[in-house]
MMTF fields as JSON, N, C-alpha, C and O atoms, coordinates in Angstrom:
{
  "mmtfVersion": "1.0.0",
  "mmtfProducer": "UNKNOWN",
  "numBonds": 299,
  "numAtoms": 300,
  "numGroups": 75,
  "numChains": 1,
  "numModels": 1,
  "chainsPerModel": [1],
  "groupsPerChain": [75],
  "chainIdList": ["A"],
  "bondAtomList": [4, 2, 8, 6, 12, 10, 16, 14, 20, 18, 24, 22, 28, 26, 32, 30, 36, 34, 40, 38, 44, 42, 48, 46, 52, 50, 56, 54, 60, 58, 64, 62, 68, 66, 72, 70, 76, 74, 80, 78, 84, 82, 88, 86, 92, 90, 96, 94, 100, 98, 104, 102, 108, 106, 112, 110, 116, 114, 120, 118, 124, 122, 128, 126, 132, 130, 136, 134, 140, 138, 144, 142, 148, 146, 152, 150, 156, 154, 160, 158, 164, 162, 168, 166, 172, 170, 176, 174, 180, 178, 184, 182, 188, 186, 192, 190, 196, 194, 200, 198, 204, 202, 208, 206, 212, 210, 216, 214, 220, 218, 224, 222, 228, 226, 232, 230, 236, 234, 240, 238, 244, 242, 248, 246, 252, 250, 256, 254, 260, 258, 264, 262, 268, 266, 272, 270, 276, 274, 280, 278, 284, 282, 288, 286, 292, 290, 296, 294],
  "bondOrderList": [1, 1, 1, 1, 1, 1, 1, 1, 1, 1, 1, 1, 1, 1, 1, 1, 1, 1, 1, 1, 1, 1, 1, 1, 1, 1, 1, 1, 1, 1, 1, 1, 1, 1, 1, 1, 1, 1, 1, 1, 1, 1, 1, 1, 1, 1, 1, 1, 1, 1, 1, 1, 1, 1, 1, 1, 1, 1, 1, 1, 1, 1, 1, 1, 1, 1, 1, 1, 1, 1, 1, 1, 1, 1],
  "groupList": [{"groupName": "UNK", "atomNameList": ["N", "CA", "C", "O"], "elementList": ["N", "C", "C", "O"], "formalChargeList": [0, 0, 0, 0], "bondAtomList": [1, 0, 2, 1, 3, 2], "bondOrderList": [1, 1, 2], "singleLetterCode": "X", "chemCompType": "L-PEPTIDE LINKING"}],
  "groupTypeList": [0, 0, 0, 0, 0, 0, 0, 0, 0, 0, 0, 0, 0, 0, 0, 0, 0, 0, 0, 0, 0, 0, 0, 0, 0, 0, 0, 0, 0, 0, 0, 0, 0, 0, 0, 0, 0, 0, 0, 0, 0, 0, 0, 0, 0, 0, 0, 0, 0, 0, 0, 0, 0, 0, 0, 0, 0, 0, 0, 0, 0, 0, 0, 0, 0, 0, 0, 0, 0, 0, 0, 0, 0, 0, 0],
  "groupIdList": [1, 2, 3, 4, 5, 6, 7, 8, 9, 10, 11, 12, 13, 14, 15, 16, 17, 18, 19, 20, 21, 22, 23, 24, 25, 26, 27, 28, 29, 30, 31, 32, 33, 34, 35, 36, 37, 38, 39, 40, 41, 42, 43, 44, 45, 46, 47, 48, 49, 50, 51, 52, 53, 54, 55, 56, 57, 58, 59, 60, 61, 62, 63, 64, 65, 66, 67, 68, 69, 70, 71, 72, 73, 74, 75],
  "secStructList": [7, 7, 7, 7, 7, 7, 7, 7, 7, 7, 7, 7, 7, 7, 7, 1, 7, 6, 6, 6, 1, 7, 7, 7, 7, 7, 7, 7, 7, 7, 7, 7, 1, 7, 2, 2, 2, 2, 2, 2, 2, 2, 2, 2, 2, 2, 2, 2, 2, 2, 6, 6, 7, 7, 6, 6, 2, 2, 2, 2, 2, 2, 2, 2, 2, 2, 2, 2, 2, 6, 6, 1, 7, 7, 7],
  "xCoordList": [-40.746, -40.018, -39.652, -39.011, -40.066, -39.731, -38.834, -39.029, -37.863, -36.925, -37.221, -37.22, -37.468, -37.73, -36.544, -36.035, -36.1, -34.957, -35.344, -36.479, -34.356, -34.577, -34.676, -34.004, -35.51, -35.592, -34.419, -34.187, -33.702, -32.565, -33.034, -33.846, -32.493, -32.825, -32.108, -30.976, -32.777, -32.17, -31.101, -31.376, -29.885, -28.777, -28.651, -28.77, -28.414, -28.153, -27.079, -26.962, -26.314, -25.243, -25.167, -25.81, -24.38, -24.225, -22.865, -22.542, -22.071, -20.769, -19.711, -19.901, -18.612, -17.506, -17.763, -18.426, -17.243, -17.341, -16.601, -15.679, -16.997, -16.392, -14.909, -14.177, -14.452, -13.044, -12.164, -10.956, -12.732, -11.936, -11.92, -10.985, -12.913, -13.022, -12.016, -11.906, -11.29, -10.326, -11.062, -11.618, -11.064, -11.81, -10.989, -11.532, -9.703, -8.854, -7.454, -7.181, -6.596, -5.217, -4.273, -3.157, -4.709, -3.888, -2.657, -2.721, -1.559, -0.319, -0.211, -0.35, 0.037, 0.235, 1.713, 2.557, 2.023, 3.395, 3.653, 2.846, 4.792, 5.162, 6.31, 7.366, 6.103, 7.145, 7.861, 7.244, 9.146, 9.909, 10.812, 11.308, 11.016, 11.893, 13.194, 14.242, 13.122, 14.252, 14.604, 13.728, 15.864, 16.232, 16.037, 15.892, 16.033, 15.802, 14.397, 14.183, 13.444, 12.09, 12.107, 11.447, 12.878, 12.981, 13.676, 13.27, 14.716, 15.443, 14.548, 14.556, 13.777, 12.866, 11.804, 11.464, 11.278, 10.28, 10.904, 10.273, 12.141, 12.839, 13.064, 12.935, 13.399, 13.571, 12.263, 12.249, 11.168, 9.861, 9.492, 9.024, 9.704, 9.382, 10.28, 9.838, 11.541, 12.47, 12.041, 12.109, 11.603, 11.115, 9.874, 9.719, 9.0, 7.804, 8.19, 7.585, 9.186, 9.663, 10.248, 9.987, 11.044, 11.633, 10.569, 10.768, 9.432, 8.33, 7.507, 6.609, 7.804, 7.126, 6.192, 5.546, 6.09, 5.213, 6.02, 6.879, 5.743, 6.495, 5.75, 6.109, 4.745, 3.91, 4.557, 4.075, 5.635, 6.205, 7.56, 8.318, 7.871, 9.19, 9.422, 10.517, 8.417, 8.585, 8.835, 9.641, 8.151, 8.368, 9.775, 10.416, 10.251, 11.614, 12.632, 13.567, 12.447, 13.365, 13.309, 14.333, 12.129, 11.975, 12.697, 13.344, 12.589, 13.273, 14.781, 15.492, 15.268, 16.71, 17.173, 18.24, 16.375, 16.717, 16.779, 17.692, 15.818, 15.814, 17.024, 17.613, 17.406, 18.581, 19.86, 20.8, 19.906, 21.066, 21.135, 22.209, 19.978, 19.941, 20.385, 20.992, 20.083, 20.47, 21.931, 22.454, 22.6, 24.012, 24.226, 25.333, 23.18, 23.307, 23.669, 24.144, 23.452, 23.867, 24.837, 24.5, 26.022, 27.019, 27.173, 27.749, 26.643, 26.735, 26.265, 26.262],
  "yCoordList": [18.442, 18.417, 16.975, 16.299, 16.518, 15.154, 15.156, 15.929, 14.28, 14.17, 12.867, 11.791, 12.982, 11.778, 11.541, 12.486, 10.313, 10.023, 10.218, 9.98, 10.657, 10.831, 9.474, 8.518, 9.414, 8.182, 8.161, 9.112, 7.071, 6.952, 6.421, 5.5, 7.033, 6.574, 5.262, 5.047, 4.417, 3.145, 3.408, 3.996, 2.969, 3.187, 2.0, 0.845, 2.307, 1.237, 1.721, 2.918, 0.809, 1.166, 0.186, -0.864, 0.547, -0.303, -0.988, -1.686, -0.802, -1.45, -0.628, 0.556, -1.264, -0.592, -0.419, -1.251, 0.653, 0.79, -0.357, -0.94, -0.669, -1.797, -1.584, -2.557, -0.338, -0.091, -0.457, -0.624, -0.585, -0.902, -2.4, -2.894, -3.114, -4.539, -5.33, -5.143, -6.211, -7.071, -8.288, -9.074, -8.44, -9.525, -10.797, -11.9, -10.651, -11.83, -11.501, -10.377, -12.463, -12.271, -12.163, -12.68, -11.498, -11.363, -10.508, -9.551, -10.865, -10.13, -9.13, -9.487, -7.882, -6.859, -6.814, -6.567, -7.05, -6.983, -5.593, -5.051, -5.025, -3.701, -3.871, -4.395, -3.434, -3.517, -2.176, -1.119, -2.232, -0.995, -1.01, -2.059, 0.158, 0.315, 1.0, 0.752, 1.843, 2.662, 2.333, 2.384, 1.996, 1.689, 2.888, 2.715, 4.095, 5.276, 5.258, 5.779, 4.663, 4.523, 3.658, 3.965, 2.573, 1.692, 2.392, 2.246, 3.145, 3.845, 4.893, 5.048, 5.613, 6.611, 5.958, 6.48, 4.814, 4.094, 3.592, 3.643, 3.108, 2.634, 3.778, 3.589, 4.959, 6.121, 6.469, 6.756, 6.444, 6.747, 5.732, 6.106, 4.449, 3.406, 3.488, 3.22, 3.859, 3.998, 5.142, 5.014, 6.246, 7.369, 6.953, 7.321, 6.19, 5.696, 4.758, 4.798, 3.922, 2.984, 3.731, 3.378, 4.772, 5.564, 6.312, 6.631, 6.594, 7.275, 6.31, 6.736, 5.018, 4.048, 3.108, 2.286, 3.189, 2.301, 1.101, 1.225, -0.06, -1.271, -2.158, -3.323, -1.646, -2.465, -2.736, -3.586, -2.033, -2.153, -2.839, -2.697, -3.577, -4.217, -5.2, -5.246, -5.976, -6.957, -6.277, -6.754, -5.168, -4.449, -3.861, -3.859, -3.368, -2.832, -3.928, -3.712, -5.097, -6.204, -6.649, -7.008, -6.625, -7.0, -6.019, -6.43, -4.734, -3.729, -3.89, -3.81, -4.117, -4.324, -5.55, -5.535, -6.607, -7.817, -7.541, -8.011, -6.785, -6.446, -5.606, -5.806, -4.679, -3.85, -4.676, -4.411, -5.674, -6.58, -7.435, -7.634, -7.942, -8.772, -7.96, -8.504, -6.662, -5.802, -5.388, -4.759, -5.728, -5.395, -3.966, -3.439, -3.331, -1.945, -1.83, -0.783, -2.891, -2.944, -4.122, -5.257, -3.835, -4.894, -5.089, -4.257, -6.207, -6.488, -7.884, -8.321],
  "zCoordList": [36.116, 34.872, 34.569, 35.374, 33.407, 33.042, 31.808, 30.87, 31.84, 30.716, 29.993, 30.591, 28.726, 27.929, 27.009, 26.406, 26.891, 26.01, 24.545, 24.133, 23.787, 22.35, 21.683, 22.069, 20.697, 19.913, 18.939, 18.193, 18.968, 18.065, 16.728, 16.643, 15.686, 14.34, 14.071, 14.505, 13.364, 12.996, 11.943, 10.897, 12.228, 11.302, 10.37, 10.777, 9.144, 8.177, 7.224, 6.961, 6.72, 5.802, 4.664, 4.669, 3.706, 2.536, 2.517, 1.556, 3.549, 3.596, 2.893, 2.615, 2.614, 1.956, 0.47, -0.15, -0.101, -1.559, -2.254, -1.684, -3.449, -4.165, -4.443, -4.623, -4.484, -4.759, -3.578, -3.746, -2.39, -1.211, -0.927, -0.297, -1.369, -1.071, -1.908, -3.119, -1.234, -1.915, -2.449, -1.681, -3.763, -4.376, -4.538, -4.469, -4.749, -4.948, -4.451, -4.03, -4.504, -4.069, -5.252, -5.207, -6.302, -7.497, -7.198, -6.426, -7.811, -7.647, -8.787, -9.957, -8.434, -9.452, -9.805, -8.943, -11.067, -11.526, -12.084, -12.839, -11.702, -12.179, -13.157, -12.803, -14.367, -15.388, -15.451, -15.313, -15.656, -15.705, -16.923, -17.336, -17.487, -18.64, -18.245, -18.841, -17.26, -16.859, -15.41, -14.546, -15.122, -13.734, -12.805, -11.595, -13.358, -12.524, -11.926, -10.831, -12.634, -12.103, -10.836, -9.844, -10.899, -9.73, -8.568, -7.415, -8.874, -7.816, -7.168, -5.946, -7.978, -7.421, -6.546, -5.484, -6.989, -6.189, -4.889, -3.833, -4.966, -3.772, -2.785, -1.576, -3.293, -2.408, -1.709, -0.512, -2.457, -1.879, -0.802, 0.273, -1.091, -0.121, 1.109, 2.227, 0.899, 2.013, 2.933, 4.155, 2.356, 3.161, 3.95, 5.114, 3.315, 3.99, 5.128, 6.199, 4.902, 5.925, 7.123, 8.273, 6.842, 7.927, 8.714, 9.886, 8.068, 8.761, 9.607, 10.332, 9.522, 10.37, 9.651, 10.301, 8.333, 7.574, 7.103, 6.229, 7.684, 7.347, 6.357, 6.192, 5.71, 4.838, 3.482, 2.733, 3.155, 1.818, 1.805, 0.846, 2.852, 2.937, 1.792, 1.231, 1.443, 0.364, -0.973, -1.773, -1.219, -2.479, -2.521, -3.571, -1.394, -1.345, -1.657, -2.427, -1.058, -1.32, -2.777, -3.359, -3.358, -4.758, -5.677, -6.641, -5.384, -6.203, -6.09, -7.091, -4.882, -4.694, -5.469, -6.083, -5.442, -6.192, -7.699, -8.378, -8.22, -9.651, -10.013, -11.076, -9.163, -9.445, -9.39, -10.14, -8.509, -8.471, -9.728, -10.294, -10.163, -11.385, -12.605, -13.527, -12.606, -13.725, -13.626, -14.545, -12.527, -12.356, -11.904, -12.018, -11.39, -10.954, -9.482, -9.042, -8.719, -7.321, -7.196, -7.532, -6.717, -6.526, -5.037, -4.336, -4.566, -3.136, -2.863, -1.712]
}
């Protein structure tokens, strides 16, 4: 009984889809009309932070700063 190894197919790929590739370091500015929108976003980011995702710390600080500038947070 002889065992012959299987021939492996040559793998090729096209890379990441264009929607995933970062093309530039442009900053996305978020405009808000209602402070409740900012508070809701801050709550969402805070829940994400408590779950262990620390990637949004700068956005959280920015929202807090905007709420302070609007006089909605006194501290």
